[in-house]
C-alpha positions, 0 to 999 in steps of 0.5 A, a space after each residue: 670244208 667247202 669249195 668256197 672256203 677252200 679257195 679263199 684259205 688259198 688266195 690267203 696262203 698265196 698271198 701271205 705264205 713266208 715259210 719255204 716250203 711256199 716259195 714257189 707261189 710268192 713270186 713278185 711276178 704272181 699272176 692275177 685276175 681282172 679288175 671288173 666295174 659293176 654299173 647300176 641301171 636307172 630302172 625307173 628312166 627305162 620305165 618312163 622310156 618304155 611307156 613312152 615308146 608303148 603309147 605310140 600305139 595307144 591301143 595295146 598300152 592298157 596290156 601294161 602295168 607301170 604301177 609298182 608294189 611299193 614294198 618290193 625291193 627294186 630288184 623283185 621283178 613284182 617292182 616293175 610288172 610293166 618289164 614282167 610283161 614285156 618280157 613275156 612278150 618278146 621272148 617267143 623272138 628273143 628266147 631268155 630275154 628276161 635273164 639280162 640285168 640291163 635293158 635289152 635294146 634291140 631293133 625291135 618295134 614291141 608296140 607294133 608288133 603286139 597291136 599286129 598281133 591283137 589285130 590277127 595279123 598272121 605269125 607268118 609274117 617276117 620279123 623284119 617287119 618290125 625290126 627295120 628290115 633286118 632279118 630274124 636275129 642271127 645270135 641272141 643270147 642273154 644272161 647273168 652280165 648282160 646281153 649280146 645279139 647280132 643282125 643281119 642286113 640283106 643288100 637292097 634291103 630297106 628303103 632309102 638306103 644307098 647302094 653298096 658295093 660289098 655283096 654279102 650281108 652286113 652283120 651288125 653286134 650289140 651288146 649291153 652289159 652290167 660289167 666292163 673289164 678295167 683295161 690300161 688303154 691308151 686308145 679308151 674313150 675317143 671317137 666322134 660324134 654322128 650328128 644324125 644320132 645327136 638327139 637320140 644318143 647325146 654320148 654317141 661315139 663313133 670310131 674304127 678300131 681293131 677292125 670293127 666300126 664301133 658306136 658306143 654310147 650309154 643309156 640308163 647308166 649302162 654301156 652300150 656298143 654296136 659294131 660292124 666288121 669292116 675296113 677302113 678301105 675303098 669298097 670291095 664285092 668281098 671286103 666291106 668298107 667301113 664307109 658302106 658300114 656307117 649307114 646300117 649301123 645308124 639305120 640299127 641305132 635309130 631303130 633301138 627300142 626297149 624289148 626286155 630285161 629285168 632288175 638284179 640284185 646289186 653288184 659290186 666291183 670285182 677287185 683284182 686278186 692273186 690267181 689260183 695255181 698249183 704250187 707243185 712245180 711241173 718236171 719239165 713245163 717252162 715258159 718265157 715271160 709274158 711280152 718277150 716276144 721273138 727279138 724284132 718280130 713286132 710291128 715297127 720293130 716294137 716289143 710286146 707288152 707284159 701282162 700277167 692277167 689271167 682273165 679267166 680260169 679256163 680249162 686248156 683249148 686243146 685236149 691233151 699235153 704236150 701243147 707248144 704255145 709259140 710263134 709259128 711265123 718267125 724263127 725261135 731258139 732250138 726248144 728242148 725235146 718236149 717243144 718247152 719254153 713256151 713264148 708269147 706271140 700277142 704282139 708279133 707283127 701283122 696288120 691288125 689293129 691291136 690296142 694293148 700292143 705298143 705299135 698299136 699292131 699286132 697278132 690278137 692272140 697265141 699260136 698254140 701247136 699240139 704236141 707230137 703223136 704219142 704211138 707208143 700210147 699203151 692204151 691203144 698203141 699206133 691208134 693216135 693221129 696228129 691231125 685229129 687233136 681234138 680242140 675243146 671248149 674252154 669254159 660252159 658257154 654259147 657259141 658265136 659262128 655263121 656258116 663258112 666262117 673261119 673263125 668260132 667264137 665262144 662267149 661266157 656270160 655269167 654273174 662275174 664274167 663277160 669274154 669271149 674265146 675265138 679259135 682259128 684255123 679249124 676246117 670251116 666246112 667240118 665245123 658247118 658239118 659238126 653244128 659249131 654255129 650261132 647259138 649252140 650251148 657247150 660244155 666245158 672240155 667238150 669236143 669242138 673240132 681238131 687242130 688243122 692248117 687252114 687259112 682261106 683254104 686248106 694246108 694255108 698255115 701251119 698245123 696250130 690253133 690260134 686262141 685269142 681272148 676279148 673283154 667287154 669295155 666301154 669301147 666294146 670287145 677288146 682283144 687282151 693278151 691270152 698268153 698268162 690265161 693260156 699258162 695258167 690253164 695248162 698248169 691246170 691240165 698238167 697239175 704242176 707250176 710251170 718255170 719262167 725263164 729269163 729273157 734273153 733276146 731272140 732274133 727272129 728268121 722268117 720261116 716258109 709259111 710266114 706271109 709278108 706283112 703287107 698281104 696280110 689282111 682280115 677278111 670281114 666275113 671270115 672271122 677277121 684274123 689271118 696269117 697266123 
């Protein structure tokens, strides 16, 4: 029996099993996979727009063939030869651009670039010349769900740009996706128009959400979001104020052109289903329910938010068990000798905006503490170092991280997923030395670092890993509760199903390393999350 058939059988059993032996899998609170919507791209409108852009340089227009083979299906490359030609031209600058199933919009003037090549302009001329003075892309990645790119804008670059206080390059991200995650999101769809861009982007919304200023718009039926991490505050040399980010983002948007992409077979919406979990119970793994945070530990004394969605079937982010998911900033009920039960702390009090939490603020992710070093390991007695617990890639994917940043993000871009996983508190110097940087491909289970206690400096927090999950929506990348996803992953690591405990209230008590809420602030260039 094939793997797909086995999975279908398991799902059928989980949904319909009524025998006593199946009771463990028949809980009313089963974990579920996410619901994801797929969009349809208006490729004929893409061709019309591309023809208009190419015609700005009449000398290069003849290089493109817009007539198609009528019998070819719309997703066949032969149906749109101009896009095949475009991908061939831009792929040396943006490798793999033709893998995107949505039109790739970038601040790249393909017509001028091609005209310069035809006129013998040497390749040594910086590509910034063709992309509105933005540096060559720090990151470009296209996959079966869409594409993501990141560009930087240097202080003082660009004619007519206002002076700013912030002294570092500003990173601008753009995502276009054929998939959007369906969330119960009370903040979705909000924002204000930008008059200067209304003609180019009629439905453009600008809003500040979860630490980013975001510009969301739809083009050719596709949702795109341009974002810059910033603080809604006064400008400072080491903290980018959102008001300083506005002109950079708007320069980026004005420069967007079609740079590539290729139609793919039509997609279907992905319905939520019961998530696969081990049927055999674990002898000791216990956890408190999703949303059951330490009592009164949430912002404004609000509670957590239950979320039974396992957003992805991942490998657990620590290499070995045992591991313990609990708050690192508030006292907790004395755990058993193995460190269980686990407890959710996604909505624990922080100054970070988290739209999925009732108070609108939260922790963004989950704290995970490695288990005690098992020195009695018979294979290598005495060789275990508790400060060298390996942190591993949870899926095959691509890394997003610039030099010196405290956060490392792993992105998955497949036919059925567009999702990000972020790791915090590993030492940035070690990450730099190990090449944990933008664009690196990693495989599931590959070591990417060790659990540490870095928060702005060594020993800045307790020894633990902060792990979080973001999914793509029409508002951009949104933090969702990783707790259920981690329970499911840990169960697979243990090959046993955990036992959920009750919801007795637990009083909080601040511990030594917890920071006062009013001093916890994200650094726009240091990964965003701190105080964990």
